[in-house]
LUMKOLLUM-903655 format. One line per field, with one value per residue (C-alpha): residue number from 0; residue in three letters; x, y, z. Coordinates in Angstrom, 2 decimals, padded with zeros to 5 digits. Example, Ala and Ser with C-alpha at 12.3 -4.5 7.8 and 13.67 -1.06 7.14 Angstrom:
<rs>
pos	[0,1]
code	[ALA,SER]
x	[012.30,013.67]
y	[-004.50,-001.06]
z	[007.80,007.14]
</rs>
This chain:
<rs>
pos	[0,1,2,3,4,5,6,7,8,9,10,11,12,13,14,15,16,17,18,19,20,21,22,23,24,25,26,27,28,29,30,31,32,33,34,35,36,37,38,39,40,41,42,43,44,45,46,47,48,49,50,51,52,53,54,55,56,57,58,59,60,61,62,63,64,65,66,67,68,69,70,71,72,73,74,75,76,77,78,79,80,81,82,83,84,85,86,87,88,89,90,91,92,93,94,95,96,97,98,99,100,101,102,103,104,105,106,107,108,109,110,111,112,113,114,115,116,117,118,119,120,121,122,123,124,125,126,127,128,129,130,131,132,133,134,135,136,137,138,139,140,141,142,143,144,145,146,147,148,149,150,151,152,153,154,155,156,157,158,159,160,161,162,163,164,165,166,167,168,169,170,171,172,173,174]
code	[MET,ALA,MET,THR,LEU,GLU,GLU,LEU,THR,GLU,ALA,ILE,PHE,GLY,ASP,LEU,ASP,ARG,GLU,THR,LEU,THR,PRO,ILE,HIS,LEU,VAL,ASP,GLU,GLU,GLU,PHE,LEU,SER,LYS,ILE,PRO,GLY,TYR,ASP,PRO,ASP,ALA,ASP,GLY,LEU,GLY,LEU,ASN,ALA,GLN,GLU,CYS,TRP,GLU,LEU,THR,ASN,LYS,VAL,TYR,PRO,GLY,LEU,GLY,TYR,CYS,TYR,ILE,SER,ILE,GLY,GLY,LYS,ASN,TYR,ASN,ALA,ALA,ARG,VAL,SER,TYR,GLU,MET,PHE,VAL,GLY,PRO,LEU,GLY,ARG,GLU,GLU,ASP,GLY,THR,PRO,PHE,GLN,ALA,ASP,HIS,LEU,CYS,ARG,ASN,THR,ARG,CYS,VAL,ASN,ILE,TYR,HIS,LEU,GLU,ARG,VAL,THR,LYS,ARG,VAL,ASN,ILE,LEU,ARG,SER,ASN,ASN,PRO,CYS,ALA,GLN,ASN,ALA,ARG,LYS,LYS,LYS,CYS,LEU,ARG,GLY,HIS,ALA,PHE,ASP,GLU,ASP,ASN,THR,TYR,VAL,PRO,PRO,SER,GLY,LYS,GLY,ARG,LYS,CYS,ARG,GLU,CYS,ILE,ARG,MET,ARG,ARG,ALA,GLY,GLU,ILE]
x	[-091.30,-088.78,-085.21,-083.63,-080.41,-078.41,-080.03,-079.36,-075.73,-075.27,-076.77,-074.48,-071.23,-071.42,-069.75,-067.54,-067.19,-069.98,-067.86,-065.61,-068.45,-069.77,-073.54,-073.21,-076.66,-077.97,-075.96,-077.67,-075.05,-076.44,-076.42,-072.85,-071.59,-073.47,-071.16,-068.16,-067.59,-067.68,-069.96,-072.41,-075.00,-075.63,-071.99,-070.14,-067.95,-069.71,-068.11,-065.16,-061.52,-059.93,-056.56,-057.87,-058.80,-062.52,-062.86,-066.15,-067.84,-068.53,-067.64,-064.01,-062.70,-061.17,-057.39,-057.20,-058.54,-060.45,-063.97,-066.72,-070.34,-073.06,-074.92,-077.68,-076.43,-072.84,-069.85,-067.83,-064.63,-065.75,-062.82,-063.71,-067.35,-066.35,-064.03,-066.60,-069.40,-067.59,-064.82,-065.89,-065.41,-062.03,-062.19,-059.87,-056.40,-055.97,-055.52,-058.87,-057.46,-059.53,-057.79,-057.69,-058.21,-054.87,-054.82,-052.12,-052.54,-051.93,-055.08,-057.16,-060.32,-060.15,-062.67,-061.48,-061.39,-058.43,-056.48,-057.34,-055.61,-056.55,-053.65,-052.89,-052.83,-049.05,-048.49,-050.79,-048.90,-045.47,-046.49,-047.50,-045.35,-045.77,-042.56,-042.68,-042.87,-040.11,-037.83,-038.65,-037.47,-034.09,-031.18,-028.61,-028.51,-027.75,-023.99,-024.16,-023.98,-026.08,-029.36,-028.76,-029.37,-025.99,-025.96,-029.60,-030.86,-034.61,-035.66,-037.79,-040.85,-040.47,-040.81,-038.16,-034.61,-031.13,-027.74,-025.46,-022.31,-023.65,-024.55,-020.97,-019.48,-021.70,-020.64,-016.99,-017.44,-016.60,-019.80]
y	[109.30,106.45,107.25,105.64,103.66,106.54,109.08,106.88,106.32,110.05,110.87,108.42,108.74,112.12,112.41,109.31,107.20,104.57,101.87,101.70,100.73,097.29,097.40,097.14,098.62,095.22,093.28,092.31,093.11,090.53,087.81,088.72,088.62,085.39,083.61,084.33,081.59,083.09,085.99,086.75,089.44,089.89,090.33,093.61,094.20,091.49,088.76,088.70,089.14,092.00,090.22,086.96,086.29,086.30,083.56,083.47,080.12,081.16,080.07,080.45,081.37,078.13,078.20,081.64,081.07,084.37,084.24,085.86,086.70,087.04,090.33,090.77,087.77,089.05,087.81,090.26,089.79,089.32,091.30,094.24,094.04,093.87,096.88,098.97,097.96,098.75,101.23,103.02,103.00,101.82,104.25,104.54,105.79,108.87,106.62,104.93,101.66,100.51,100.35,096.90,095.53,093.94,091.14,092.16,088.74,087.05,084.94,085.35,084.04,086.74,089.60,091.21,094.94,095.30,092.94,094.82,097.86,100.03,099.80,100.10,096.97,097.36,097.47,094.48,092.43,093.40,092.42,088.96,085.86,085.41,085.07,088.67,090.02,087.70,088.87,092.53,092.12,090.71,093.05,091.12,089.22,085.49,086.26,088.51,091.93,094.63,095.70,099.41,102.48,102.28,098.53,097.91,098.05,098.33,097.64,100.24,098.02,098.62,094.89,093.22,094.31,093.11,093.36,095.68,093.90,090.53,092.08,093.41,090.05,088.19,090.52,090.05,086.28,085.95,084.02]
z	[-185.45,-185.90,-186.94,-189.97,-189.53,-191.07,-188.74,-185.71,-186.71,-187.33,-183.94,-182.14,-184.08,-185.79,-189.19,-188.99,-192.11,-191.85,-193.49,-190.42,-188.13,-187.45,-187.03,-183.25,-182.83,-184.00,-181.39,-178.18,-175.54,-173.11,-175.77,-176.79,-173.20,-172.43,-174.90,-172.66,-170.06,-166.56,-167.47,-164.66,-165.41,-161.67,-160.65,-160.27,-163.35,-165.36,-163.25,-165.67,-164.74,-166.71,-166.68,-168.15,-171.76,-172.52,-175.13,-176.98,-177.46,-181.05,-184.52,-185.54,-189.00,-190.36,-190.21,-188.61,-185.11,-184.98,-183.53,-185.49,-184.97,-187.55,-187.66,-190.19,-192.17,-192.45,-190.42,-188.30,-186.34,-182.72,-181.27,-183.50,-182.42,-178.76,-179.10,-180.95,-178.59,-175.33,-176.27,-179.45,-183.22,-184.48,-187.40,-190.39,-191.16,-193.36,-196.42,-195.71,-194.32,-191.35,-187.98,-186.41,-182.91,-182.03,-179.46,-177.00,-175.36,-178.77,-178.19,-181.35,-179.62,-176.92,-176.86,-173.60,-174.31,-171.93,-174.19,-177.40,-178.84,-181.83,-184.29,-187.98,-190.13,-190.48,-186.71,-186.21,-188.81,-187.47,-183.92,-185.12,-185.45,-189.20,-191.28,-192.55,-189.01,-187.81,-190.65,-189.99,-186.37,-187.41,-186.66,-188.73,-192.03,-192.24,-192.32,-189.26,-190.95,-189.29,-190.83,-190.26,-192.40,-194.17,-194.82,-195.79,-199.35,-199.90,-203.50,-205.34,-204.85,-201.11,-200.49,-198.43,-197.71,-198.53,-196.90,-198.93,-197.69,-198.86,-202.24,-202.51,-201.49,-204.00,-206.84,-205.87,-205.97,-202.29,-201.57]
</rs>
């Protein structure tokens, strides 16, 4: 008797939330690996160097640089598929937000599982080079005052931060 998709997923992954899983059971591992230059199905260890990036020769999301593959007519992030296929499900945080596969190599086309790490969306964003992440890493304001616990004001919205000394100086008309 054939198993349904739900029964198969349950048998493989237990009671994990199905929404966190890419349908990796529909991915042909050989076909996926064949899209990585240097892959050799007859070589020990796939013929791929664990230290080098494994860049798929796949479609890339316009403007983002992330490779994707189509599974059952839907596009999936190739790094996520690679991680879930060879390491295991990424899963979700307690609040339901899916974990992400972060590229430690910073190469968004890479699907090397040794270059991927399971992280929260927040960690992934803060590790990036986008303006928000760059500002979050700053230790001082534009005038050189420390962003420390005593001198940093975070608005009730929780978005951004301001230097308390600069606020004081602005109110005093010093700047």
